[in-house]
MMTF fields as JSON, N, C-alpha, C and O atoms, coordinates in Angstrom:
{
  "mmtfVersion": "1.0.0",
  "mmtfProducer": "UNKNOWN",
  "numBonds": 507,
  "numAtoms": 508,
  "numGroups": 127,
  "numChains": 1,
  "numModels": 1,
  "chainsPerModel": [1],
  "groupsPerChain": [127],
  "chainIdList": ["A"],
  "bondAtomList": [4, 2, 8, 6, 12, 10, 16, 14, 20, 18, 24, 22, 28, 26, 32, 30, 36, 34, 40, 38, 44, 42, 48, 46, 52, 50, 56, 54, 60, 58, 64, 62, 68, 66, 72, 70, 76, 74, 80, 78, 84, 82, 88, 86, 92, 90, 96, 94, 100, 98, 104, 102, 108, 106, 112, 110, 116, 114, 120, 118, 124, 122, 128, 126, 132, 130, 136, 134, 140, 138, 144, 142, 148, 146, 152, 150, 156, 154, 160, 158, 164, 162, 168, 166, 172, 170, 176, 174, 180, 178, 184, 182, 188, 186, 192, 190, 196, 194, 200, 198, 204, 202, 208, 206, 212, 210, 216, 214, 220, 218, 224, 222, 228, 226, 232, 230, 236, 234, 240, 238, 244, 242, 248, 246, 252, 250, 256, 254, 260, 258, 264, 262, 268, 266, 272, 270, 276, 274, 280, 278, 284, 282, 288, 286, 292, 290, 296, 294, 300, 298, 304, 302, 308, 306, 312, 310, 316, 314, 320, 318, 324, 322, 328, 326, 332, 330, 336, 334, 340, 338, 344, 342, 348, 346, 352, 350, 356, 354, 360, 358, 364, 362, 368, 366, 372, 370, 376, 374, 380, 378, 384, 382, 388, 386, 392, 390, 396, 394, 400, 398, 404, 402, 408, 406, 412, 410, 416, 414, 420, 418, 424, 422, 428, 426, 432, 430, 436, 434, 440, 438, 444, 442, 448, 446, 452, 450, 456, 454, 460, 458, 464, 462, 468, 466, 472, 470, 476, 474, 480, 478, 484, 482, 488, 486, 492, 490, 496, 494, 500, 498, 504, 502],
  "bondOrderList": [1, 1, 1, 1, 1, 1, 1, 1, 1, 1, 1, 1, 1, 1, 1, 1, 1, 1, 1, 1, 1, 1, 1, 1, 1, 1, 1, 1, 1, 1, 1, 1, 1, 1, 1, 1, 1, 1, 1, 1, 1, 1, 1, 1, 1, 1, 1, 1, 1, 1, 1, 1, 1, 1, 1, 1, 1, 1, 1, 1, 1, 1, 1, 1, 1, 1, 1, 1, 1, 1, 1, 1, 1, 1, 1, 1, 1, 1, 1, 1, 1, 1, 1, 1, 1, 1, 1, 1, 1, 1, 1, 1, 1, 1, 1, 1, 1, 1, 1, 1, 1, 1, 1, 1, 1, 1, 1, 1, 1, 1, 1, 1, 1, 1, 1, 1, 1, 1, 1, 1, 1, 1, 1, 1, 1, 1],
  "groupList": [{"groupName": "MET", "atomNameList": ["N", "CA", "C", "O"], "elementList": ["N", "C", "C", "O"], "formalChargeList": [0, 0, 0, 0], "bondAtomList": [1, 0, 2, 1, 3, 2], "bondOrderList": [1, 1, 2], "singleLetterCode": "M", "chemCompType": "L-PEPTIDE LINKING"}, {"groupName": "GLN", "atomNameList": ["N", "CA", "C", "O"], "elementList": ["N", "C", "C", "O"], "formalChargeList": [0, 0, 0, 0], "bondAtomList": [1, 0, 2, 1, 3, 2], "bondOrderList": [1, 1, 2], "singleLetterCode": "Q", "chemCompType": "L-PEPTIDE LINKING"}, {"groupName": "PHE", "atomNameList": ["N", "CA", "C", "O"], "elementList": ["N", "C", "C", "O"], "formalChargeList": [0, 0, 0, 0], "bondAtomList": [1, 0, 2, 1, 3, 2], "bondOrderList": [1, 1, 2], "singleLetterCode": "F", "chemCompType": "L-PEPTIDE LINKING"}, {"groupName": "SER", "atomNameList": ["N", "CA", "C", "O"], "elementList": ["N", "C", "C", "O"], "formalChargeList": [0, 0, 0, 0], "bondAtomList": [1, 0, 2, 1, 3, 2], "bondOrderList": [1, 1, 2], "singleLetterCode": "S", "chemCompType": "L-PEPTIDE LINKING"}, {"groupName": "CYS", "atomNameList": ["N", "CA", "C", "O"], "elementList": ["N", "C", "C", "O"], "formalChargeList": [0, 0, 0, 0], "bondAtomList": [1, 0, 2, 1, 3, 2], "bondOrderList": [1, 1, 2], "singleLetterCode": "C", "chemCompType": "L-PEPTIDE LINKING"}, {"groupName": "HIS", "atomNameList": ["N", "CA", "C", "O"], "elementList": ["N", "C", "C", "O"], "formalChargeList": [0, 0, 0, 0], "bondAtomList": [1, 0, 2, 1, 3, 2], "bondOrderList": [1, 1, 2], "singleLetterCode": "H", "chemCompType": "L-PEPTIDE LINKING"}, {"groupName": "GLU", "atomNameList": ["N", "CA", "C", "O"], "elementList": ["N", "C", "C", "O"], "formalChargeList": [0, 0, 0, 0], "bondAtomList": [1, 0, 2, 1, 3, 2], "bondOrderList": [1, 1, 2], "singleLetterCode": "E", "chemCompType": "L-PEPTIDE LINKING"}, {"groupName": "ILE", "atomNameList": ["N", "CA", "C", "O"], "elementList": ["N", "C", "C", "O"], "formalChargeList": [0, 0, 0, 0], "bondAtomList": [1, 0, 2, 1, 3, 2], "bondOrderList": [1, 1, 2], "singleLetterCode": "I", "chemCompType": "L-PEPTIDE LINKING"}, {"groupName": "THR", "atomNameList": ["N", "CA", "C", "O"], "elementList": ["N", "C", "C", "O"], "formalChargeList": [0, 0, 0, 0], "bondAtomList": [1, 0, 2, 1, 3, 2], "bondOrderList": [1, 1, 2], "singleLetterCode": "T", "chemCompType": "L-PEPTIDE LINKING"}, {"groupName": "ALA", "atomNameList": ["N", "CA", "C", "O"], "elementList": ["N", "C", "C", "O"], "formalChargeList": [0, 0, 0, 0], "bondAtomList": [1, 0, 2, 1, 3, 2], "bondOrderList": [1, 1, 2], "singleLetterCode": "A", "chemCompType": "L-PEPTIDE LINKING"}, {"groupName": "LYS", "atomNameList": ["N", "CA", "C", "O"], "elementList": ["N", "C", "C", "O"], "formalChargeList": [0, 0, 0, 0], "bondAtomList": [1, 0, 2, 1, 3, 2], "bondOrderList": [1, 1, 2], "singleLetterCode": "K", "chemCompType": "L-PEPTIDE LINKING"}, {"groupName": "GLY", "atomNameList": ["N", "CA", "C", "O"], "elementList": ["N", "C", "C", "O"], "formalChargeList": [0, 0, 0, 0], "bondAtomList": [1, 0, 2, 1, 3, 2], "bondOrderList": [1, 1, 2], "singleLetterCode": "G", "chemCompType": "PEPTIDE LINKING"}, {"groupName": "ASN", "atomNameList": ["N", "CA", "C", "O"], "elementList": ["N", "C", "C", "O"], "formalChargeList": [0, 0, 0, 0], "bondAtomList": [1, 0, 2, 1, 3, 2], "bondOrderList": [1, 1, 2], "singleLetterCode": "N", "chemCompType": "L-PEPTIDE LINKING"}, {"groupName": "VAL", "atomNameList": ["N", "CA", "C", "O"], "elementList": ["N", "C", "C", "O"], "formalChargeList": [0, 0, 0, 0], "bondAtomList": [1, 0, 2, 1, 3, 2], "bondOrderList": [1, 1, 2], "singleLetterCode": "V", "chemCompType": "L-PEPTIDE LINKING"}, {"groupName": "PRO", "atomNameList": ["N", "CA", "C", "O"], "elementList": ["N", "C", "C", "O"], "formalChargeList": [0, 0, 0, 0], "bondAtomList": [1, 0, 2, 1, 3, 2], "bondOrderList": [1, 1, 2], "singleLetterCode": "P", "chemCompType": "L-PEPTIDE LINKING"}, {"groupName": "LEU", "atomNameList": ["N", "CA", "C", "O"], "elementList": ["N", "C", "C", "O"], "formalChargeList": [0, 0, 0, 0], "bondAtomList": [1, 0, 2, 1, 3, 2], "bondOrderList": [1, 1, 2], "singleLetterCode": "L", "chemCompType": "L-PEPTIDE LINKING"}, {"groupName": "ASP", "atomNameList": ["N", "CA", "C", "O"], "elementList": ["N", "C", "C", "O"], "formalChargeList": [0, 0, 0, 0], "bondAtomList": [1, 0, 2, 1, 3, 2], "bondOrderList": [1, 1, 2], "singleLetterCode": "D", "chemCompType": "L-PEPTIDE LINKING"}, {"groupName": "ARG", "atomNameList": ["N", "CA", "C", "O"], "elementList": ["N", "C", "C", "O"], "formalChargeList": [0, 0, 0, 0], "bondAtomList": [1, 0, 2, 1, 3, 2], "bondOrderList": [1, 1, 2], "singleLetterCode": "R", "chemCompType": "L-PEPTIDE LINKING"}, {"groupName": "TYR", "atomNameList": ["N", "CA", "C", "O"], "elementList": ["N", "C", "C", "O"], "formalChargeList": [0, 0, 0, 0], "bondAtomList": [1, 0, 2, 1, 3, 2], "bondOrderList": [1, 1, 2], "singleLetterCode": "Y", "chemCompType": "L-PEPTIDE LINKING"}, {"groupName": "TRP", "atomNameList": ["N", "CA", "C", "O"], "elementList": ["N", "C", "C", "O"], "formalChargeList": [0, 0, 0, 0], "bondAtomList": [1, 0, 2, 1, 3, 2], "bondOrderList": [1, 1, 2], "singleLetterCode": "W", "chemCompType": "L-PEPTIDE LINKING"}],
  "groupTypeList": [0, 1, 2, 0, 3, 4, 5, 6, 7, 1, 7, 7, 1, 8, 7, 3, 9, 9, 5, 9, 7, 10, 7, 11, 12, 13, 7, 6, 14, 15, 5, 11, 5, 16, 2, 8, 2, 8, 13, 17, 15, 17, 9, 10, 16, 15, 12, 5, 16, 11, 15, 13, 4, 16, 2, 5, 6, 15, 10, 10, 7, 15, 12, 3, 7, 15, 0, 14, 2, 10, 12, 10, 12, 7, 12, 6, 7, 14, 14, 2, 12, 12, 6, 12, 14, 8, 9, 6, 10, 7, 9, 1, 18, 13, 11, 7, 1, 13, 7, 3, 10, 7, 3, 16, 10, 7, 15, 15, 3, 19, 7, 3, 13, 8, 6, 9, 6, 11, 4, 8, 9, 18, 19, 15, 14, 3, 3],
  "groupIdList": [1, 2, 3, 4, 5, 6, 7, 8, 9, 10, 11, 12, 13, 14, 15, 16, 17, 18, 19, 20, 21, 22, 23, 24, 25, 26, 27, 28, 29, 30, 31, 32, 33, 34, 35, 36, 37, 38, 39, 40, 41, 42, 43, 44, 45, 46, 47, 48, 49, 50, 51, 52, 53, 54, 55, 56, 57, 58, 59, 60, 61, 62, 63, 64, 65, 66, 67, 68, 69, 70, 71, 72, 73, 74, 75, 76, 77, 78, 79, 80, 81, 82, 83, 84, 85, 86, 87, 88, 89, 90, 91, 92, 93, 94, 95, 96, 97, 98, 99, 100, 101, 102, 103, 104, 105, 106, 107, 108, 109, 110, 111, 112, 113, 114, 115, 116, 117, 118, 119, 120, 121, 122, 123, 124, 125, 126, 127],
  "secStructList": [7, 7, 7, 7, 7, 7, 3, 3, 3, 3, 3, 3, 3, 3, 7, 7, 3, 3, 3, 7, 7, 3, 3, 6, 6, 3, 3, 7, 7, 7, 3, 3, 3, 7, 7, 3, 3, 3, 3, 3, 3, 3, 3, 1, 1, 7, 7, 1, 1, 1, 7, 1, 1, 7, 2, 2, 2, 2, 2, 2, 2, 2, 2, 2, 2, 2, 6, 6, 6, 6, 6, 1, 5, 4, 4, 4, 1, 6, 6, 1, 1, 1, 1, 7, 7, 7, 2, 2, 2, 2, 2, 2, 2, 2, 2, 2, 2, 2, 2, 2, 6, 1, 7, 6, 6, 1, 3, 3, 3, 3, 3, 3, 3, 3, 3, 3, 6, 6, 3, 3, 3, 3, 3, 7, 7, 7, 7],
  "xCoordList": [112.081, 112.825, 111.934, 111.236, 111.942, 111.349, 112.237, 113.344, 111.658, 112.409, 111.662, 110.473, 112.777, 112.014, 111.675, 112.406, 110.583, 110.001, 110.659, 110.545, 111.245, 111.464, 111.735, 112.163, 111.28, 111.352, 112.884, 113.56, 113.308, 114.492, 114.355, 113.525, 115.342, 114.965, 116.745, 117.62, 117.062, 118.365, 117.911, 116.956, 119.209, 119.708, 121.184, 122.07, 121.091, 122.324, 123.105, 122.615, 123.968, 124.66, 126.002, 126.938, 126.346, 127.557, 128.175, 127.577, 129.545, 130.504, 131.417, 131.56, 132.254, 133.783, 134.507, 134.187, 135.73, 136.647, 137.306, 137.104, 139.507, 140.192, 140.779, 140.468, 141.754, 142.685, 143.53, 143.483, 144.752, 145.531, 145.894, 146.05, 145.982, 145.732, 147.529, 148.259, 147.845, 148.846, 148.882, 148.01, 149.788, 149.796, 150.91, 151.633, 151.271, 153.131, 154.125, 155.349, 153.131, 153.795, 154.356, 155.453, 153.832, 154.067, 152.689, 151.562, 152.9, 151.349, 151.572, 152.542, 150.327, 150.467, 149.878, 149.314, 149.918, 149.627, 148.341, 147.593, 147.798, 146.527, 146.037, 146.602, 144.784, 143.959, 142.421, 141.975, 141.588, 140.2, 139.123, 139.268, 138.231, 137.311, 136.026, 135.887, 134.949, 133.499, 133.093, 132.863, 132.95, 133.062, 131.091, 130.314, 130.586, 129.524, 129.08, 129.537, 128.084, 127.865, 126.265, 125.222, 126.165, 124.879, 124.211, 124.788, 123.622, 123.006, 121.567, 120.471, 122.005, 120.504, 120.028, 120.842, 118.928, 118.184, 117.227, 117.016, 116.675, 115.739, 114.98, 115.631, 113.256, 112.981, 112.226, 111.531, 111.918, 111.193, 109.396, 108.745, 108.888, 107.536, 107.856, 108.885, 106.982, 106.757, 106.254, 105.608, 106.903, 106.146, 104.792, 104.11, 104.221, 102.544, 102.108, 100.927, 103.215, 102.88, 103.274, 102.758, 103.678, 104.042, 105.166, 105.379, 105.998, 107.731, 108.967, 108.94, 109.782, 110.664, 111.176, 111.332, 111.465, 112.18, 111.471, 111.129, 111.391, 111.226, 112.94, 113.897, 112.559, 113.604, 114.438, 115.64, 113.315, 114.076, 114.639, 115.723, 113.646, 114.615, 116.263, 117.225, 116.15, 117.568, 118.583, 119.743, 118.259, 119.124, 119.766, 120.962, 118.693, 119.284, 120.092, 121.201, 119.975, 120.758, 122.339, 123.465, 121.859, 123.184, 124.24, 125.471, 123.309, 124.051, 124.478, 125.62, 123.975, 124.521, 125.716, 126.571, 126.125, 127.001, 127.883, 128.946, 127.939, 128.782, 129.188, 130.252, 128.647, 128.915, 130.05, 130.57, 130.67, 132.355, 133.399, 134.56, 132.964, 134.111, 134.118, 135.031, 132.758, 132.273, 133.472, 134.024, 134.024, 135.054, 136.094, 136.775, 136.32, 137.899, 138.693, 138.369, 139.817, 140.612, 140.235, 140.277, 139.787, 139.149, 140.744, 140.361, 141.692, 142.555, 143.087, 144.026, 142.458, 142.489, 141.187, 141.076, 140.231, 139.037, 138.713, 138.763, 138.382, 138.433, 137.24, 136.15, 137.437, 138.533, 139.518, 139.875, 139.927, 140.672, 141.735, 142.505, 142.057, 143.667, 144.057, 145.281, 143.872, 144.135, 144.317, 145.252, 143.414, 143.281, 143.574, 143.677, 143.761, 144.027, 142.701, 141.948, 142.39, 141.205, 140.559, 139.863, 140.945, 140.547, 139.247, 138.595, 138.712, 137.327, 136.541, 135.368, 137.075, 136.441, 136.111, 135.028, 137.47, 137.33, 136.239, 135.579, 136.128, 135.03, 134.09, 133.455, 133.608, 132.223, 132.002, 131.006, 132.892, 132.469, 132.209, 131.302, 132.905, 133.029, 131.532, 130.839, 130.98, 129.537, 128.517, 127.54, 128.842, 127.779, 127.529, 126.45, 128.424, 128.348, 127.512, 126.499, 127.916, 127.046, 125.564, 124.618, 125.8, 123.706, 123.253, 122.106, 123.812, 123.161, 122.645, 121.473, 123.516, 123.476, 122.46, 122.021, 122.077, 120.649, 119.344, 118.332, 119.581, 118.19, 117.368, 117.678, 115.975, 115.508, 115.982, 116.258, 115.93, 116.187, 115.55, 116.091, 114.293, 113.463, 114.119, 113.729, 115.294, 115.389, 116.761, 117.324, 117.293, 118.721, 119.523, 118.956, 120.695, 121.563, 121.934, 122.429, 121.429, 121.88, 123.449, 124.228, 123.636, 125.132, 124.813, 123.841, 126.625, 126.807, 127.885, 128.637, 127.846, 128.706, 129.795, 129.244, 130.688, 131.44, 131.959, 132.919, 131.824, 132.656, 133.44, 133.171, 134.494, 135.629, 135.95, 136.271, 135.808, 135.897, 135.15, 134.876, 134.764, 134.247, 134.471, 135.375, 134.045, 134.516, 135.35, 135.988, 135.273, 136.124, 135.077, 134.724, 134.495, 133.817, 134.207, 135.173, 133.522, 133.876, 132.847, 132.212, 132.547, 131.057, 131.529, 132.674, 130.81, 130.811, 129.205, 128.168, 129.35, 128.22, 128.219, 129.348, 127.269, 127.727, 127.461, 126.773, 127.86, 127.44, 125.837, 125.271, 125.101, 124.014, 124.047, 123.002],
  "yCoordList": [127.36, 126.063, 124.811, 124.522, 124.05, 122.882, 121.764, 121.643, 120.88, 119.662, 118.079, 117.871, 117.272, 116.339, 115.216, 115.182, 114.503, 113.916, 112.404, 111.938, 111.683, 110.064, 109.815, 110.553, 108.408, 107.451, 106.837, 106.805, 106.537, 106.064, 104.926, 104.863, 104.075, 102.771, 102.369, 102.56, 101.836, 101.569, 100.577, 100.435, 99.763, 98.474, 98.758, 99.322, 98.098, 97.525, 96.553, 95.643, 96.397, 94.766, 94.315, 94.465, 93.902, 93.778, 92.174, 91.134, 92.318, 90.826, 91.178, 92.255, 89.725, 90.116, 89.5, 88.388, 90.39, 89.955, 90.375, 91.187, 90.114, 90.675, 90.847, 90.387, 91.688, 92.353, 93.163, 93.829, 93.142, 94.184, 95.084, 94.657, 96.048, 96.831, 97.709, 97.966, 97.983, 98.361, 100.142, 100.934, 100.375, 102.16, 102.393, 101.795, 103.56, 103.764, 102.503, 102.444, 101.441, 100.311, 99.57, 99.051, 99.422, 99.179, 98.233, 98.729, 97.064, 95.819, 96.373, 96.259, 96.933, 96.463, 95.194, 94.547, 94.671, 93.616, 93.259, 94.224, 92.066, 91.302, 91.477, 90.961, 92.358, 92.595, 92.528, 92.541, 92.464, 92.139, 93.087, 93.781, 93.119, 94.42, 93.96, 92.918, 94.54, 93.929, 95.093, 96.167, 95.196, 95.391, 95.91, 94.973, 97.14, 97.431, 98.226, 99.317, 97.485, 98.085, 99.196, 98.583, 100.07, 100.896, 100.728, 101.706, 100.343, 100.746, 101.413, 101.064, 102.637, 103.478, 103.193, 103.12, 103.071, 102.811, 103.964, 104.753, 104.228, 105.624, 105.166, 104.596, 105.393, 105.646, 106.436, 106.642, 107.121, 108.046, 107.879, 108.718, 106.155, 105.803, 104.664, 103.994, 104.617, 103.308, 102.043, 102.079, 101.084, 99.63, 99.429, 100.453, 98.348, 98.376, 97.837, 97.633, 97.58, 96.946, 98.407, 98.271, 99.215, 100.707, 100.592, 101.206, 99.892, 99.859, 100.311, 100.195, 100.758, 101.185, 99.798, 99.435, 98.92, 97.331, 96.662, 97.342, 95.347, 95.044, 94.461, 93.774, 95.205, 94.991, 93.333, 93.09, 92.46, 91.055, 90.857, 90.337, 91.401, 91.217, 91.646, 91.009, 93.067, 93.753, 93.3, 93.688, 92.526, 91.951, 90.624, 90.337, 89.916, 88.598, 89.062, 88.532, 89.917, 90.414, 90.813, 90.367, 91.814, 92.241, 90.976, 90.947, 90.015, 88.503, 87.882, 87.425, 87.843, 86.759, 87.525, 86.767, 88.751, 89.396, 89.736, 90.168, 89.751, 89.715, 88.285, 88.103, 87.562, 85.845, 85.304, 84.586, 85.516, 84.862, 85.705, 85.309, 86.876, 87.856, 87.477, 87.724, 86.781, 86.391, 85.928, 85.031, 86.107, 85.268, 84.993, 83.974, 86.041, 85.418, 86.552, 87.704, 86.146, 87.199, 87.64, 86.865, 88.778, 89.871, 89.681, 88.994, 89.846, 89.666, 88.431, 88.328, 87.571, 86.342, 85.699, 84.629, 87.019, 86.658, 87.886, 89.096, 87.261, 88.341, 89.027, 88.465, 90.462, 90.487, 91.586, 92.605, 91.286, 91.972, 90.951, 91.188, 89.832, 88.775, 89.969, 89.847, 90.565, 91.176, 92.63, 93.159, 93.74, 94.811, 95.141, 94.172, 96.506, 96.836, 96.967, 97.922, 95.887, 95.806, 97.265, 97.117, 98.467, 99.544, 99.342, 98.457, 100.124, 100.29, 100.701, 100.335, 101.789, 102.719, 101.561, 101.221, 101.101, 100.038, 98.794, 98.258, 98.418, 97.206, 97.711, 97.218, 99.129, 100.061, 99.886, 99.23, 100.436, 100.568, 98.929, 98.743, 97.98, 96.642, 96.264, 95.649, 96.513, 96.106, 96.501, 95.874, 97.977, 99.03, 98.357, 97.818, 98.373, 97.961, 96.488, 96.333, 95.579, 94.245, 94.236, 93.494, 95.608, 95.531, 96.267, 96.538, 97.057, 97.738, 96.514, 96.312, 95.867, 94.743, 93.82, 93.209, 93.79, 92.965, 93.628, 93.059, 95.03, 95.652, 95.658, 94.929, 96.312, 96.487, 98.228, 99.085, 98.293, 99.555, 100.436, 101.541, 100.355, 101.494, 102.243, 103.365, 101.446, 101.677, 102.043, 101.474, 103.341, 103.914, 103.409, 103.311, 103.167, 102.734, 105.057, 105.885, 105.198, 106.349, 106.536, 107.315, 105.478, 105.556, 104.114, 103.625, 103.778, 102.495, 103.166, 104.081, 102.668, 103.199, 101.697, 100.609, 101.812, 100.416, 101.143, 101.836, 101.261, 101.458, 100.044, 98.88, 100.854, 99.484, 99.67, 98.694, 100.871, 101.234, 102.279, 103.001, 102.354, 103.43, 104.852, 105.206, 105.879, 106.862, 106.56, 107.446, 105.352, 105.359, 104.853, 103.705, 105.439, 105.223, 105.526, 106.258, 105.013, 104.866, 104.816, 103.768, 105.957, 106.119, 105.833, 106.179, 105.23, 105.178, 105.72, 105.243, 106.877, 107.176, 106.72, 106.486, 106.487, 105.776, 107.268, 108.118, 107.526, 108.168, 108.599, 107.596, 109.85, 109.947, 109.664, 109.69],
  "zCoordList": [-133.017, -133.033, -133.089, -132.117, -134.224, -134.498, -134.263, -134.786, -133.381, -133.085, -134.059, -134.299, -134.404, -135.429, -133.92, -132.93, -134.081, -133.038, -133.204, -134.338, -132.351, -132.409, -130.788, -129.9, -130.815, -129.566, -129.249, -130.278, -128.524, -127.854, -126.755, -125.848, -127.054, -126.131, -125.709, -126.553, -124.385, -124.133, -123.218, -122.455, -123.651, -122.562, -122.323, -122.965, -121.056, -120.528, -120.41, -119.743, -120.727, -120.77, -120.044, -120.829, -119.029, -118.688, -118.86, -118.584, -119.399, -119.745, -118.775, -118.196, -118.626, -117.635, -118.799, -119.22, -119.457, -120.322, -120.052, -119.149, -120.9, -120.477, -121.884, -122.983, -121.447, -122.88, -122.485, -121.451, -123.684, -123.384, -124.59, -125.734, -124.304, -125.429, -125.67, -124.713, -126.961, -127.58, -127.291, -127.65, -126.759, -126.747, -126.532, -125.736, -127.42, -127.881, -128.239, -128.116, -128.756, -129.168, -128.065, -128.271, -126.961, -125.807, -125.669, -125.683, -125.559, -125.088, -123.293, -122.544, -123.103, -121.552, -121.147, -122.029, -119.821, -119.174, -119.483, -119.636, -119.636, -119.882, -118.425, -117.461, -118.346, -117.541, -117.629, -118.777, -116.679, -116.95, -116.513, -115.506, -117.129, -116.604, -116.725, -117.366, -116.215, -116.098, -117.367, -116.813, -118.758, -119.41, -119.576, -119.758, -119.506, -119.48, -120.731, -121.072, -121.386, -122.639, -122.896, -122.668, -123.149, -123.132, -124.662, -125.138, -125.498, -126.322, -126.488, -126.049, -127.381, -127.386, -128.914, -129.835, -129.052, -130.118, -130.56, -129.639, -131.584, -131.892, -133.099, -133.975, -133.322, -134.195, -134.429, -133.433, -135.366, -136.144, -135.508, -134.885, -136.061, -135.799, -134.854, -134.769, -134.319, -133.262, -134.54, -135.587, -133.813, -134.572, -134.758, -134.789, -134.891, -134.841, -133.597, -133.319, -132.75, -131.329, -130.545, -129.436, -130.569, -130.115, -129.554, -128.509, -130.048, -129.559, -130.975, -132.2, -130.144, -131.085, -131.517, -132.683, -130.16, -130.701, -129.171, -128.204, -129.276, -128.185, -127.315, -127.674, -126.074, -125.183, -125.48, -125.576, -125.56, -125.07, -126.507, -126.77, -127.486, -128.796, -128.905, -129.337, -128.297, -128.228, -127.303, -127.442, -126.388, -125.388, -126.35, -126.387, -127.093, -127.603, -128.361, -128.286, -129.134, -130.275, -129.503, -129.725, -128.551, -128.005, -127.332, -127.343, -126.783, -125.882, -127.362, -127.416, -128.116, -129.363, -129.661, -130.119, -129.583, -130.277, -128.815, -129.261, -127.994, -126.637, -126.315, -125.724, -126.559, -126.309, -126.582, -125.728, -127.793, -127.871, -126.984, -126.886, -126.339, -125.878, -124.159, -123.372, -123.85, -122.67, -121.791, -122.427, -120.792, -119.659, -120.627, -120.515, -121.821, -122.728, -122.886, -122.6, -123.385, -123.888, -124.833, -125.788, -125.056, -126.086, -127.065, -128.012, -127.2, -128.19, -128.707, -129.496, -128.233, -129.05, -130.116, -130.715, -130.003, -130.57, -131.776, -131.554, -133.056, -134.055, -133.977, -133.867, -134.04, -135.029, -134.28, -134.872, -132.916, -131.993, -131.932, -131.001, -132.648, -132.696, -133.986, -134.002, -134.586, -135.597, -135.195, -135.796, -133.994, -133.931, -132.556, -131.804, -131.962, -130.87, -129.993, -130.183, -128.921, -128.54, -127.529, -126.525, -128.03, -127.238, -126.875, -127.43, -125.91, -125.716, -126.481, -126.41, -127.654, -128.605, -129.8, -130.278, -130.081, -131.221, -130.835, -131.725, -129.488, -129.229, -129.596, -130.529, -128.833, -129.278, -130.448, -130.753, -131.504, -132.785, -133.359, -134.17, -132.969, -133.888, -133.303, -134.113, -132.133, -131.446, -131.985, -132.396, -131.981, -132.694, -133.906, -134.154, -134.613, -136.386, -136.261, -136.944, -135.492, -135.313, -135.038, -135.302, -134.264, -134.063, -134.643, -134.287, -135.874, -137.106, -137.87, -138.189, -138.071, -138.774, -138.839, -139.813, -137.454, -137.081, -136.622, -136.215, -136.777, -136.746, -137.492, -138.434, -137.673, -138.887, -139.124, -138.285, -140.651, -141.212, -140.718, -140.758, -140.114, -139.833, -138.528, -138.206, -137.69, -136.152, -136.748, -137.683, -135.872, -135.986, -134.552, -133.464, -134.754, -133.448, -133.099, -133.863, -131.783, -131.421, -131.27, -131.818, -130.271, -129.845, -128.728, -128.153, -128.895, -127.886, -126.927, -127.265, -125.893, -124.955, -124.211, -124.045, -123.995, -123.28, -121.69, -122.025, -120.558, -119.698, -119.267, -118.97, -119.417, -118.774, -116.882, -116.203, -116.379, -114.87, -114.9, -115.858, -113.61, -113.493, -113.743, -112.986, -114.492, -115.018, -116.419, -116.988, -116.847, -118.328, -119.111, -118.841, -120.019, -120.39, -122.232, -122.449, -123.319, -124.59, -125.544, -125.668, -126.35, -127.191, -128.411, -128.702, -129.222, -131.074, -131.405, -130.943, -132.357, -132.728, -133.941, -134.372, -134.717, -136.179, -137.138, -136.573, -138.225, -138.779, -139.55, -139.986, -139.754, -139.994, -141.756, -142.406]
}
């Protein structure tokens, strides 16, 4: 069996925010979480500095995406003012934003959002 070689890096960032999701046409009460985002990137080849991506640069990218949601009601912030702000949808939204801001030589392996201990949603982009 032959494996394709690649390198991966991962960062973790936590923000506090609130949301109220709709389940079966019933909106649950507004409540808060410490949402923990884990972003894993991969690259077949390292850049000229021997990196997949600079950790500091990736943290800046993730912080810029998450800043509008920090200490806010996610239901009031686009696109979630028109979408159900589930952990799954939040992971997908943040993942798509990360992809749009990284080099095309780097791939997003996956992103996860943990709402509470033992409650994690993952989004894996299509290959």
